[in-house]
Structures are given as C-alpha cells and as structure tokens.
C-alpha positions, 0 to 999 in steps of 0.5 A, spaced: 500 500 499 502 506 498 504 511 503 498 516 501 493 510 501 495 508 507 494 515 510 488 516 507 485 509 510 488 511 517 484 518 516 478 514 514 477 509 520 479 515 525 473 519 522 468 513 522 470 511 529 469 518 531 462 518 528 461 511 532 462 514 538 460 522 538 453 520 535 452 515 539 454 520 545 448 525 542 443 521 545 445 522 552 447 529 550 440 531 548 437 527 555 441 532 559 440 538 555 432 537 555 432 536 563 432 544 564 431 547 557 424 545 553 426 540 547 424 544 541 428 551 543 434 547 545 434 543 538 433 550 535 438 553 538 443 547 537 442 547 529 442 555 528 448 556 532 452 550 529 449 552 522 451 559 522 458 557 525 459 552 519 457 557 514 461 563 517 467 558 515 465 555 509 460 560 506 465 566 503 469 561 499 464 556 497 457 559 497 459 565 492 460 566 485 458 560 480 457 556 487 452 561 490 446 559 493 440 559 489 432 558 490 432 551 489 438 550 494 434 554 499 428 550 498 431 543 498 435 546 505 428 547 508 424 540 506 430 536 508 432 540 514 424 540 516 423 533 515 430 530 518 432 535 524 425 538 525 421 532 525 426 527 526 431 531 531 426 535 534 421 530 535 427 525 538 429 531 543 421 531 545 421 524 546 427 524 550 423 528 556 420 521 557 425 515 555 432 513 557 437 516 552 439 508 550 432 506 549 431 512 545 437 510 541 434 503 540 428 505 537 432 510 532 436 504 530 430 502 525 431 508 521 435 504 516 429 500 515 425 505 514 430 508 509 430 502 505 422 501 505 421 509 503 426 508 498 422 502 495 416 506 495 419 512 492 422 508 486 417 503 486 421 497 486 420 490 489 420 490 496 425 485 498 424 479 503 430 481 507 426 488 508 419 485 510 423 481 515 427 486 518 420 490 518 417 485 522 423 484 526 424 492 528 416 492 530 417 486 534 423 489 537 420 496 539 414 492 542 419 488 546 422 495 549 415 497 550 412 491 553 417 486 554 420 483 561 421 489 566 419 494 560 415 500 563 417 505 557 412 511 556 408 508 549 406 515 547 414 517 547 416 511 544 411 512 538 413 520 537 421 517 537 418 512 531 415 518 527 421 522 528 425 516 525 421 515 519 421 522 518 429 522 518 428 517 514 424 520 509 428 527 509 434 522 507 431 519 501 429 525 498 436 528 499 439 524 494 435 527 488 434 534 491 438 540 488 443 542 493 450 546 493 456 543 491 460 543 497 457 538 502 459 543 508 455 548 505 449 543 504 450 542 512 450 549 514 444 551 510 440 545 512 441 546 519 440 554 519 433 552 516 432 547 521 434 551 527 429 557 525 423 552 524 425 549 531 425 556 534 418 558 531 415 551 533 418 552 540 414 559 540 408 556 537 408 551 543 409 556 548 416 554 550 419 561 552 414 561 557 416 555 560 424 556 560 426 559 566 433 561 565 436 562 572 434 554 573 437 552 566 443 547 569 450 547 568 449 540 565 444 542 560 448 547 557 454 542 557 450 538 553 447 543 548 455 545 547 457 538 546 451 537 541 453 544 537 460 542 536 461 535 537 454 532 535 453 537 529 460 540 527 465 535 528 461 528 527 458 531 521 465 533 518 468 526 520 461 522 517 462 526 510 469 524 510 468 517 512 462 517 507 466 519 501 472 514 502 470 508 505 465 503 502 458 503 503 456 498 508 463 500 512 460 507 513 453 504 515 455 500 521 454 506 525 447 505 524 448 499 529 454 501 533 451 508 535 445 505 540 450 500 543 454 507 545 448 510 547 446 505 552 453 504 555 453 512 556 446 512 559 448 507 564 455 509 566 454 517 566 446 517 566 444 512 571 439 509 566 437 502 568 437 496 563 432 491 564 431 485 560 426 488 555 432 493 553 437 487 552 431 482 548 428 488 544 435 492 543 438 485 540 431 484 535 432 491 533 440 491 532 438 484 528 433 488 523 439 493 522 444 488 520 439 484 516 438 491 512 445 493 512 448 486 509 443 483 506 444 487 499 449 487 493 456 486 494 461 491 498 463 497 493 467 503 493 464 509 495 464 514 490 461 518 484 463 513 479 460 507 483 453 507 480 448 505 485 442 499 484 435 503 484 433 498 489 440 499 493 440 506 494 443 508 501 440 514 504 444 518 509 443 525 513 447 529 509 449 528 501 456 525 500 462 529 499 465 529 492 472 531 492 472 533 485 466 537 485 467 544 484 462 548 481 457 543 479 451 540 481 452 533 485 449 527 482 444 523 485 447 520 491 446 513 493 442 511 499 444 507 506 441 505 512 442 511 517 440 513 524 438 520 526 444 525 527 442 527 533 
C-alpha cells in the first residue's frame, strides 16, 4: 500500500470511529440538555448556532460566485431540514424528556429499515424479502422495548421517536435527488440554519419561552447543549462526510448499529439509567433488523461518484456525500444507506 493511501485509510477509519462515538453520545447529550431547556428551543439553538458557525467558515469561499446559493438550494434546505432536523431530531428531543437515552437510541436504530422501505416506495421497486423480515423484526423489537420483561417505557414517547425516525428517513431519501450546493459543508450549514429557525418558531408556537426559566437552566444542560453544537453537529458531520467519501457503503453504515450500543453504555455509566431485560431483548432484535438491512444487499463496493448505485439499493445518509472532485457543479444523484438520526 502506498504511503498516501495508508494515510488516507487511517484518516478514514479515524473519522468513522469519531462518528461511532460522538453520534452515539449525542443521545445522552440530548437527554441532559432537555432536563432544564425546553426541547424545541434547545434543538433550535443547537442547529442555528452550529449552522451559522459552519457557514461563517465555509460560506465566504464556497457559497459565492458560481457556487452561490440559489432558490432551489434554499428550498431543498428547508424541506430536508424540516424533515430530518425538525421532524427527526426535534421530535427525538421531545421524546427523550420521557425516555432513557439508550432506549431512544435503540428505537432510532430502526431508521435504516425505514430508509430502505421509503426508498422502495418512492422508486417503486420491489420490496425484498429481507426488508419485510427486517420490518417485522424491528416492530417486534420496539414492542419488546415497550412491554417486554421489565419494560415500563412511556408508550406515547416511543411512538413520537418512531415517527421521528420515519421523518429522518424520508428526509434522507429526498436529499439524494434534491438540488443542493456543490460543497457538502455548505449543504450541512444551510440545512441546519433553516431547521434551527423552524425549530425556534415551533418552540415559540408551543409556548416554550414561557416555560424556560433561565435562572434554573443547569450547568449540565448547558454542557450538553455545547456538546451537541460542537461535537455532534460540527465535528461528527465533518467526520461522517469524510468517511462516507473514502470508505465503502457498508463499512460506513456500521454506525447505524454501533451508535445505540454507545448510547446505552453512556446512559448507564453517566446517567444512572437502568437496563432491564426488555432493553437487552428488544435492543438485540432491533440491531438484528438493522444488520439484516445493512448486510443483506449487493456486494460491497467503494464509495464515490464512479460507483453507480442500484436503484433498489440506495443508501440514504443524513447529509449528501462529499465529492472531492466537485467544484462548481451540481452533485449527481447520491446513493442511499441505512442511517440513524444525527442527533
């Protein structure tokens, strides 16, 4: 292996491990942040601040001249941000007011299943037997989490997180064919800014400012919010983009079932969350469904614009896959994968 190839591989795996750990930790970060900050206001501040900071860095160079933002770009940012970050992450934040972070992460692990199902419906392709089996497994797993041995989860909160997962998946599928800026960090920044504004508006409409007591906001909640802004929304997004552009599709998709494991461990160690038999059994069933989706596809192939995806095997990700060679041109249709919420 040539030295530059070896270096790229080390950087790629470093980026993927960063995604495994950081995105797994954001579930706990959300649960801490919403202890004293209303969920939609918290998520709105998170994404608006992260998006503005990111755009301040990349915008002056990559969002001007021939690469300037157009109305189709902004429209896509509103739709994708609305589905993924408002519907997906906003509802997840609301659900975690009543659920342990580890349990919420296990429910969100069903996103790859939703992803493949929604893509099959949109592209009108045949739903494979593996997807049907994965859907059944995922449904059984959620049922076990709610009412299995030792289960006392808030059913309404679980339903909210399931809806959040489906909305995140729908936004990810839509993002694969939507008109987007050529630079991936500009894409991330515009979507986060749009979502942040929508989340803040939603929080105001729900009366959250009246429930916010600044003097009662804990240091832990502020630390959780800061972690979500910088580590979860900036560092992890950047790491994901790099890993997704240099590693194979199936390798990158492993974060879909590593994140919940990290989330459960952190919830137990740092948050004193309890893990009952229902979490073990239900989590194992859900992770099995995700593994079935991620591994039950066409043979592994390198990621990159030259690898044309099979329409029935499209991979949806939280953000568009960066194309290192793209400068001043619109990205082509992007393959889709099992993804979970970027918390």
